[in-house]
N, C-alpha and C positions, 0 to 999 in steps of 0.2 A: 504492500498501500503504499502510494507517494506522499507523502510530511508533504504540508504546505506550509514554507516560513514565507509570511508575508512581509518583515522585514526589506525595510530597502539597501539597494546597495545602493554607497557614496563613493564619488568618482570626482577628486579635486583636480586642481590647477593655478597658474601663478592666476592665466585669465581664461578667453574667449577657449583658447587653442582645445583641453581634454573636451569640450562639445561634441568635438571628432570623435573621439574613443563613445561619449555617449551614446552619439548615433546610433552607431556599431552595436552594442550593447541592446541599443533597441530593438535594430534589425534581428540583431539574433537567442536576444529573452526579453520578448513583445508585452509580456506577464511581470515583467517584475517593474517592480519602485522603484524611481534612483531620489537620491538623493546629489543633489550636484554642487559640488562650489569652489566659486573662483578669488581667487584671491586678486582684483584688481584695482586696489588700492597699494599693493603692491609688488605689482608685472612690474617690469621684466624679476625673473629667480638666476636669469644663464649669467647677469654678469654681476652677481650676489659672492657674496663667500660662502664658504661647506657650511661655514656656523651656526650663518641668519637663513639660511637654508633648511637644516635641517630645525629651526628652532621652528621658528612658519608653520611647516609641517609636521610638530608637532599641537600644532598651536588647533589646526585643522584637521587633524584626525582625533582629537578632543573633543571639536563641537562634533563632529560626523559619529561620534561614538554615542554624547550627546544623545544624537537622535538617531537613534539603535539597530543600529544599520548593524546589516550581517558581516558585510566582505566589504573593503574599500580598493579601490584601485585608483592609482597612483597616477594621474593622466598626464603626468608630468616628467621627459625625458632626464632634464638636471636633477631634482633628487631623485629619481628612481635610479641615474649612474653614480651618483655622491651621493645619497644618504639610505639602502632603498634596507640592506643591510644592518646601519645600526634601529631605523624605524622597524623593522621587525622585530627587535630588540626588547627596542622599549612596547611594546604594543604584540604581548607576547600572544593576546590575548584574542587576540580579533586574524582571522585572515586578511593577508597582504597581498595584491598582485601592482608588478611592477608597468610598465611597455617596453623595455630594454630585449629582453629574454625574444619577446612575444618581434620584434622588428629584425632580429637576428634570424631566428624562424624564418620569418615571409623573406629575410631575400637569398637564403637559402635555398629557402624549393624556386624562385628564377633566375638566379645566375647560371651560364654555359662558362662566360669566359674567364669567371674566379676573380675577375675586378669588382669591387664596390664601393662607393663614395657611400660616405656618412656626413650630413649636414648635418648644426646645432648649432644650440647657442656655445659660447665659450667655455661654461661650465661642461658642459656633456662633452663636448670634445677637448676640454686638457682632461679629466678626470680619464680616457684611451679604454672604456668598458668596452663599445662598441668593436675593437679593432682587435680586445686580448681573445674576444668571445667568440665572435666571426672566427679566430686563429682558431684557437680553444678546440674549434668543431668542424674547420673544413682546414682540410692540410692546405698548402697551396696560395692560398686565398690573397688578392694584395688587396690591401686596404689604405683609402686615398679619404682623407680627414677633411671638411671644412667649417670654421663655423662662419656662420650670419646671422650675426646679430640684428641686421634692418629687417630682419622677417617678420620681429615680432609682434616688433609698434606696426609695421600694414601694414597683419593681421588685427589687431587689436584694432587701428581704425578704421577697419574696413576698405583699406586700398589692397583688396586683394586681387585684380585682376585688370591692371592697365597697365601704360608706358609704363610707370615710374619704377611700378615693379618688375616689370618685363626688363629691366633697364640698371635695375639692384638684380638682379637674379647674375644677368649679361656678364658681370663684373665678379660675381660669387661664386659664380659656378667654368669660367674659362680653360683653368687648368685641371676640372674633372674631365672637361672634355677633349682636354690634351691629352686625358692620362686613359682615355678608352674604356672608361664602366664602363659594364651593362645590367649597371644594378646601383639602384641609388636610395639609401636609407633614408624615412624626412624622420629626424632623429628629434625633433621637435612635436608637440602637435599642432604648435599651431599653425604648421610647415602646410597640411592637407588643405589651410581652406585658401594659400597661394598655388592652388596645384596644376593649377590651368597651366599659370605663367609656366613657373619652372617647367614645367611641361613643353611649350614654346623650344624651351632654349636649351635645354636637352635634344628634344629632339624623339621625334617614335623607334629610338634602336633601343633605348634605356628604358629602361621599369621603373615606374616611380612605387617604391615600396613604402606601402604605412599600413605601422603598426598595430595601426586602431582595430582592426576587423583580426587579426591571433590574439587580439586583446581577450574582443569580447569572447571568442571561440574559446581560452582557459578558463574564463567565470563558468564560464558557461559546464565545460568540464567540473572543478573544482564545486558548484550546485547539483550536479549531478552524483559525486559521486561519494557527497558526504547529505544526501536528499535531505537539501534545500530549495529545491522551486520552488518556485508561488505559481500559480496558473491560475489565476485568478486580480490579478493583479493590471499595473500596465499607468500608475501613476509621477508624477515625475514634478518633483521637488528644485526649484534653485534658488541658491542666495550667493549674495558678494558682498567685497569687503568695501566695493566701496561704489554704492548706484549710477548706474549711467544708461542713457539711451543706447549706447550702442551696441552692451553687452543684448540687453533685446532686439536689438535688428540685426546680430554676425549668427546668437539662437534661434530667429527664424527661418533664416539663411539656413544655418546647419541642417535641422529639423524639420523645414518647410511644416510649422509649426508653430503659433504665437505663442510664448512665453513670456509672465515679469519673473523677475527676480525677486529676493527679498535682501537688504544691504540688512546685513548683521556685524558688529561689532565682536574681531575672532581677537584683540589684545588682549582678554580677557584671560587665556586661555592658558 
């Protein structure tokens, strides 16, 4: 007999980027309730110290636990690559899934020439986690990494498919084109919002790898293995640390339905 666990899945990111993960979780697990938190007051995380990112993440997880979530997805590559193991130890009483390993899994499924590019925030690229994990699994893989810090503010501002975005992408991605990669990991959950512009620059011969789908599949497997499915839900609530109209706009753009986020004070946690 299936146990119906109506507690929500908690998902968080520094801002709007994690909505791309929410989208895939809804597609894969349409009956699950979701609580999303976007730290819009303190975005971006990628240029901040590891200690500060860890502090912010702890505050958010405490907030989500207060909302009685049954599992948490870190929909942020900066947090996943720099703080995941420490957060897992600190909050050992709740399952936490990150987006980095699913990104590696996705890239390994599609690469043919073993030349993989990774783009992300400065903190994610500096951690070297994608390169390490790819090389642990695939012998002979060549990994080329590039920080793209301007992509996050472009996504946050909703400038997602414009000449400005394409021009910035050309500057960042020209080296990766020269290395003849056949797969490019979007190592920041904001970056799928700019996917069209990135694709125009990289061309049709490069697989654009979004870790969001594999992350949703990993959560589905966890819920199935632990008999924690919800088969009669589908309610979604959104919280931010700073309320602005851009969040609601991006939310409706990504999820194809209107949602209004509620502002909460996160620094008390």
